[in-house]
C-alpha positions in Angstrom: 128.2 242.5 162.7 127.5 242.7 159.0 123.9 242.2 158.0 123.5 239.2 155.7 120.5 239.2 153.4 118.2 236.1 154.1 115.7 234.8 151.6 113.4 231.9 151.8 112.7 230.3 148.4 111.6 227.1 146.7 114.4 224.6 146.1 115.4 223.9 142.5 117.0 220.7 141.1 120.4 222.4 141.1 120.2 222.6 145.0 119.9 218.8 145.6 123.5 218.1 146.5 123.8 221.1 148.8 120.5 220.2 150.5 121.5 216.6 150.9 124.8 217.6 152.5 123.1 220.0 154.9 120.7 217.2 155.8 123.6 214.9 156.6 125.4 217.5 158.8 122.2 218.2 160.8 121.3 214.5 161.2 124.8 213.6 162.4 124.3 215.8 165.5 121.8 213.5 167.1 123.3 210.1 166.3 126.1 209.7 168.8 127.4 206.7 166.9 127.0 208.2 163.4 124.1 208.2 161.0 122.7 204.7 160.6 123.6 203.3 157.2 120.3 201.8 156.2 120.7 202.0 152.5 118.6 205.2 152.1 119.7 207.2 149.1 119.2 210.6 150.5 120.3 212.3 147.3 117.6 210.5 145.3 115.0 211.3 148.1 115.8 215.0 148.0 115.8 215.0 144.2 112.3 213.4 144.3 111.1 215.9 147.0 112.3 218.9 145.0 110.8 217.7 141.8 107.4 216.4 143.2 104.7 218.7 142.0 102.4 218.3 145.0 105.2 218.8 147.6 107.3 221.8 148.6 111.0 222.1 149.6 111.8 225.5 151.0 115.4 226.8 151.5 116.6 229.6 153.7 119.4 231.2 151.9 121.9 233.7 153.4 124.1 235.4 150.9 124.7 232.6 148.4 124.5 229.8 151.0 121.6 227.5 151.8 121.5 227.4 155.6 118.2 225.6 156.3 115.7 223.4 154.5 112.1 222.2 155.0 110.2 219.6 153.0 106.4 219.1 153.3 103.4 217.7 151.5 100.1 216.0 152.1 100.7 212.2 152.0 98.1 210.1 150.2 96.9 208.4 153.5 96.4 211.8 155.3 93.3 214.0 155.4 93.3 216.6 152.7 93.6 219.4 155.3 96.7 217.9 157.0 100.2 218.5 155.8 103.3 216.5 156.9 106.6 218.1 157.6 108.9 215.4 156.4 112.3 217.2 156.8 113.3 220.3 158.7 117.0 221.1 159.1 119.1 224.1 160.0 122.9 223.9 159.3 124.4 223.2 162.7 126.8 226.1 162.4 123.8 228.5 162.0 121.8 227.2 165.0 120.3 229.8 167.4 120.3 232.5 164.8 116.6 232.7 164.1 116.8 230.8 160.8 114.7 227.9 161.9 112.0 230.2 163.3 111.9 232.2 160.1 111.7 229.0 158.0 109.0 227.5 160.2 107.0 230.8 160.0 107.2 230.6 156.2 106.0 227.0 156.2 103.0 227.9 158.4 102.1 230.8 156.0 102.2 228.4 153.1 100.0 225.9 155.0 97.5 228.6 155.9 97.4 229.8 152.3 96.8 226.2 151.2 93.9 225.8 153.5 95.5 223.3 155.9 94.1 222.9 159.4 97.0 220.9 160.8 100.5 219.7 160.3 102.2 216.6 161.6 105.7 215.3 161.9 107.8 212.7 163.6 111.0 213.5 165.4 113.7 211.1 166.6 113.5 210.5 170.3 117.2 211.4 170.7 116.8 214.7 169.0 116.1 216.8 172.0 117.2 220.0 170.4 114.6 219.6 167.6 111.9 218.6 170.2 112.6 221.8 172.1 112.5 223.9 168.9 109.1 222.3 167.8 107.7 222.9 171.3 108.6 226.6 171.1 106.9 226.8 167.8 103.6 225.4 169.2 103.9 221.7 168.2 102.3 219.2 170.7 102.2 215.4 171.0 99.9 214.1 168.4 96.9 212.6 170.2 96.2 210.4 167.2 99.7 208.8 167.2 100.9 208.1 170.8 104.4 206.8 171.0 104.8 203.0 170.7 107.2 201.3 173.1 109.7 200.2 170.5 109.5 203.2 168.2 112.4 205.7 167.9 110.1 208.6 166.9 107.7 211.0 168.7 104.7 212.2 166.7 103.8 215.8 166.9 100.9 218.0 165.6 100.7 221.7 164.9 97.3 223.4 164.6 97.7 225.7 161.7 94.5 227.7 162.3 95.1 228.2 166.0 92.7 225.4 167.2 
């Protein structure tokens, strides 16, 4: 097998269409009836995330191809030492290759360097693959956000400083 150079870098505005397409491919895997068409403009959302000064979008790149993406920031309603992982996607044809683990480790390093104590996220209840991935990385159910009966998301927490 030929070794492919992998780099994790900040996304730039020129990446927005590639990132949005990767996001769509990944989301399609856990919606058996197709991605809900709720009017969300994912291209605009990704453009905003990439351009937002207080947020970060990281890309895992192999060769010249973006194969994974992570978006995080501290939302205005969260404690200053807590970061929210808004999006985390690995291209489905690259699953189980260590890319997600490497990207997650880079996120954690950034969170530590930024003085964060915890990270939070929500994951779709039908996305069992992501739930298993997050559990392997050390995420646990968020005690401050127990699941509501009619919610389609589980809320998870990661203790950045090993609490």
